N, C-alpha and C positions, 0 to 999 in steps of 0.2 A: 238320657238324663239320669243323673245319679239319684240315689235314695235321698229324700229330703232330710232324713236324720243325719246323713253324712255332712250336711252343710252347717250343722250346729256344732261349734267347737267349744268345749269347756275351758274356762279361764279361772283357775282357782285363786289367782291373785286379785281379782276384782271383787270388791265388797259392795253389797247392796246398800244403797243410801236410804232405802225405805225401812227395811226390817233388820239390817245389820248382818245378814247372812254372808259368809265368805264363799265366793264362787259364783260366777255368772256364766251362762251359756251364750257364747257369741254367735250371732246369726246374720249380721248384715254389716257391710263396711263400704264407705265411700271416702276417698282421701282427697285432700287438697280442695276443700270447698270453703266458701266464705263463712267466717265465724258469726257474722251478723246477716240477717236477711230482712230487717226492717230499717236499715240505714242505707239511704241512697246517696249517690255521689254526684257532685256538680259537673264533673267532666268524665269522659269515657276513659281517659288514661288512669285517673285515680280509682275509677270503678274496677278496672282490670287488675290494678295492683292492690286491691283490697286484701286485708289480712285473712289468712286461710288456716284451716284446721281440719281435723278428721272426724268422721262419724263412724263409730264402732259400737253397734247396739248389742247389748246382752240382756238376757232375761234371768231373773232370780228364780231358781227352781222351787224355792220355798214359798214366796209370796206372789210371784207373777209380775213384779215390777220390772219395767224395761227402762234402761238408761244408756246414755252415751258414755262408754267407759273411757273415751278419749276427749271428753269435754275439757276445753281450755278456759277455765273460769276467769283467769287473769286477762284474757283477750276480749272479754265481753264488757261493754261500757254503755249502760243505759242512761248515763247522764248526758250523753251527746244527743244530737237531734235525731229522734226516731220517728217513724211514721207507721205505727202499728194500727192506727184507728181504722175501723170499718164503718164509721158513722156517716160517710158520704154516700152510702148505699141505702136506698129506700127499703130494700128487702131486709137488710140487717137491722136497720133502725126499727122497723115494725116488730121484728123478733125481740129486740132488746127492750122495747117499751112494753110489749105484752108480758115478757118475763118479769119486768119490774112491777107491773100491776099485779101479777099473780103473787109475787112475794109480799107486796104491801098488804094485799087482802088476806093472804094465808096467815101472816104473822102479826096482823093488826099493827102495822108500822105507821102509826099516826102520832106526830109530835114526839118521835123517838130520836135517838142518836144512832146514826149509821156510820160504821167505819169501813172504808173500802181500802184494801191492800192491793197495790199494783193496778190502779185504775186507769193508767194511761192518761188520756186527755180529759177524763172525768165525766164522760157523757152518761154512763150508767148511774153514777152517783147522783147526778143531776136529776135523772128520771125518778129515782127513789125519793129524793127530797121534794120534788115537785108533786108527785102523786100522793104523798102522805104528809105533806107539810113538816118534813123531818129536818133535823140538823145533820150535817155531814162532815166527816173528816176523811180526806183522801191522802194516802201516802204513796207517792211514786216519784222517782227522780226525773222522769221524762215528762212530767206535767208542764204544759205551756199555757200561760194565762192569755186571755184575749180571744180564745177560740170559741168560747161558749157565750150564749146570750140567754139568761134565765133569771127570773126573780129569785130563784132558790139560791143563787150564788152568794147572796148576803148571809145565808145560813150555813155556808160550807167553808171549811178551812182546808186548804191544800198545802201539803208538806212535801217539798221536793227532796225527799230522802228515801233510802231503802228502809223497809220495815225490818226492824231488828230489836235487840234487847232494850234499846232506848224507848220503844213504843209499847212495850207489853203492859204498861200500867194505864193504857188508854181505856176509859170506860165507854162501853157501847152496848146498845140493845141488840144490834144486828151487825154481824161481821160478814162482809162479802169479799170474795177474791175470785176474779174471773180471768182465765187465760194468763195466769202468772206462774202457777206451780210448775208448769211444764218447762219453764225457763230456769228453775232453781235446782241445782244438783243435790243439795243436802235436804232432801224432802222431809225426812224424819225429823230433823232438827227444826225445820221451818214450821211444820204443823204443831210441834210441841210448843213453839212460841205462840202460835195462834191460840192454843189451848190456855196458855197462861193469861192471855188477854180475855178470853171468853169466860174464864172462871172467876173474874173479878166481881161479877154481879149475877145473881140468880136469873135464869131464864134466857140468857144471851144465846142467840142462834147463830150458827156458822153456816154460811152458804158458799160453796165452791164450784167452779165450772172449769173443765179442761177438755181437750180433744179426746176422742175415744180411739185408742190404738187398735182395738179389735176390728173396727171397720177398716182401718188402714191395712192391717194384715190380710183380711179377707179379700180386699180389692187390689192388693199389692200396690197400694197408692204411694209409690216412692216419692212423689212430690210433697207428701206430708211428713217426710223425714229429713231433718236438716240439723246442722250443728247447734244452732241456737236453741232448739228444743232438745234439752238434755234428759228430760224425764217424760215417760209415756205410761198411761194408765188404762186399765180396763175397769169395769164396774167393780169387780172383786178386789183388784189390787189397790184401788183407791179406798175402798171401804176398809180393807185390812190395815192400810196406812193410818186411817183415822182411829180405828180401834186401838192400834198399837200406841198412838199418841195420847190416848185417854179421852177421845171424843167419841160419843156414841151416836152412830148414824140413825136418823129418823126417816130419811127419804132418799131414794136413789132412782134416777131416771135418765133417759136419753132425750135430746132435743135437737132442733135445727137439722131436720132430716136425718136424725140419728148420728150426727157428727160430733155432738158434745155430750159429755157426762156431767150430770148435775147431782150434787150430794148436799144434804142438809143434816146438821148434827148439833148436839148440845153436850154440855158437861154433865155427866151423870155417873154415880157410883154403880148403878145397876146396868148390867149388860143387856143387850137386846138379841133376839133371835136373828138368824140369817135373813137378810132382805132379798127379795127377788132379784136374780142376776148376780148375787154376790159369790155364789159357789161356782166359780168359773176357772179355777186354776188348771185343771186337766185340759179343758177346752182351749185355754190360752196357750199352753205348751204345744198343743197340736197345731194351732194356728201359726205359731212361730215356725214349726217344722215345715208346714205347707208354704209359708212365705219364703223361707230360706231355700227351699228346693225349686221354687218356680219364679222368683222375682226377675231373674235374668231374662226369662222369656218375655216378660212385660217390657223390660228395657229395650230389647232387640225389636220388639213389635213397634215401639214408638220410633226408634231410630230408622227402621225401614220406611215407616210411613212418612217421616219428615224428609228422608232422602228422596222419596218419590215426588213429594211436593216440590223439592228443590230442582229435580231433574225436569219437571214439567214447566218450570218457570213461575210457579205460583208464589204470590206474595203472602207470607204467613205472619200473623201476629198472635201473641197470647194475650188473653184478657185477665188482668190481675198482676200488678207489680209488687205483690207482697211475698210472703215466705214461700207459698206454694210455687209461684212463678220462678223465684230464685232457685228453688230445689229442682224444678223441672228442667230449667236451662243448664244448670251446673252438673247435675247428675248425668244427663245425657251428653254433656259436652258440646252443646249447640253454639254455633256462631252464625254463619250466613244463612242457615236454614230458617231462622226467624228474624224478621225485620225489626220488630219493636214489641214493647209491652204496652198495653192500654190500661189506664186506670182512671176512675172517676175522682180520685182524691187530687185536688188541684195542687197540693203541696208536693206531690210526687212528680207531676208533669214537668218536663224540662230537665229531669234528673236522669241518672243512669243506674242500671241494675248492678249490684255488687258481684264481682267475679267475672261476668261476661261482658259488661259494658253496654248491654242493649239499651237504647233510649226509651224513656217512658213518655207516652203521649196521651192526650185527652181524647175522648170520643169525637170531638168536633174536628180534630185534625185528619180524621179518616176520610173526610169528604174530598180532600185534595189528593190523598194517596190511598185509595181504598184497598183493603186487603182482599185476597181471594178466599182465604181461610182464616178463621179466628178459633184458636184453641182456648176453651173456657176452663180456667183453673179450678172452678167450683161449680158443679151443675146446679146448685141451689139458686144461682143467679141467672140462669138461662133466660127466663122471661124478661127480667130487667135488662139484660144485655141485648136481647132481640129488639126490645123497644128503643133502646138508645141508638142502635144501629139504624133502625128505621127512621128515627128522628133526623139523622144526617144523610139519609137517602142512599145508604149502601146495604147490600144484602149478600154478604159472603157466606160460604159454607161454615156452619157452626159445628164444632167438634168439642164435646165435653170430655174431660179426662175421666 
């Protein structure tokens, strides 16, 4: 095995979209993968012909921000039918509602106006409006009406557009943006727009949630790295981004089994001292070197394991037809080794995974063709998945990534 440092290659032509520094250190590359991972196809043929791009991750040595330097922004279209929601999972719903209650209580969000940027199908905004009798404004081109049933819908306006300069003059007491920034390549420009909205009235709070890339690097979780996620953050790089955009962080934490980063901030002329976890640049650079030097071992380990299952005649399914599942299948180049992807979202069932064309089925279908092995794309759902399998009377070997 070569020295991990040898696997990191400087690219002076790549500019950091977070702090503006010129020069990124490239450490991971996967070519010819689907540009979207939350868009499923109605036929296997169209799924296998899905548009492709490259993933080429680089870290900024100045601020620690990680980005896909080969991101093809023109190929991404969130105005089409996307299925990003996790709201069909009881585990995720419980987390989201508890988080909404925490925010309502902490910031006294009662009878206030809440702006959600990139809220998908609107479930979290509905939670915030239900729990605090708030008014809501949701901005997201992928919003679909008719999915939700709540008394709070009468107090919510959904705008099927991208948040941009047209919306900076929106007045809000609380601005929330969850699992959106990782899809945006121009992170610095985006957060500066959010600041413009936040500064319109005193006391407006900004809350943002993104995946934690430090965990991904530690676990060599290649299934969490895909073209559609063009921006990756640690506690420190996210905080530095906010400070650079003129937002002063007031809270920084991890959630959902330490998979997500949560940051709260406001507009203030006075700076604040370093928050716990913020001073992580040196550690992040070390993690990148570790990942770059060892991720190939992780890939080969999974390829060997799946080859053994195939040789033994075992029927293998993955549980989770979302982004992690797409990345797992396409990064490993899997075809016959996996029979299908299982997902509880009924809008995914009967569709096909982009890139590989694996069919997506519901848990009920496993009764007719039970798998011998189920690979779980996120271990946080293990108990929920075990219960779902028991409900249809099958007991395969469960393997969490």
